[in-house]
C-alpha positions, -999 to +999 in steps of 0.1 A: -735+443+284-764+426+288-792+414+261-804+433+236-844+430+229-855+423+193-865+464+190-832+474+213-811+455+183-830+474+156-828+504+172-789+502+177-782+488+144-798+517+125-776+543+145-750+516+133-757+515+101-733+544+090-707+533+108-708+496+093-711+515+059-677+536+066-661+499+072-669+485+043-656+516+024-628+518+044-620+480+042-618+481+002-600+516+004-573+500+028-571+468+005-564+489-024-539+509-007-519+479+005-519+461-031-499+500-043-501+517-068-534+534-059-547+567-065-555+569-032-521+574-021-497+554-001-485+542+028-494+570+050-533+570+037-532+532+047-519+538+076-549+566+083-576+539+070-563+510+094-559+538+124-597+549+114-611+511+107-600+499+141-621+531+158-651+525+141-646+488+148-642+496+187-672+520+184-692+491+175-684+468+200-688+496+224-725+492+222-726+452+233-727+439+199-704+416+187-683+422+154-682+386+142-665+389+103-649+415+087-651+405+050-682+404+047-687+421+082-709+402+103-725+416+134-743+398+161-764+411+189-765+389+218-805+385+229-830+358+240-859+337+230-882+319+245-855+315+274-830+300+247-797+323+242-796+335+207-778+357+187-793+389+162-775+385+133-767+412+110-747+401+071-728+427+055-755+442+026-787+435+046-805+472+056-822+458+085-825+430+114-836+396+101-820+369+111-809+350+144-794+318+157-786+301+187-754+306+201-742+271+203-752+267+164-735+300+147-742+313+114-752+284+101-779+277+119-793+315+108-830+316+105-856+344+094-867+363+125 
């Protein structure tokens, strides 16, 4: 996949937010089911939650975005700023795309857009 412009990444994130919200909910459900003794069910429900999580994570990656973290969720959109390769960076809890970092620096190099 190609690079995202900032506006493309913002539009893609807006489309992905319901998917990302569902991942967060299912992640919590799966953790509770894995611990056992949950009102949510047992092994069949755990396997169903895991299968749905796999589908949702695949849907995110098919956009060209990179799923970098699961707990917390971290999604990067490959881009370029002034000829420098960067990743537009979304972290669980954010409702919009507000950060980036150079590809060679990683999360520690995050800066506000």
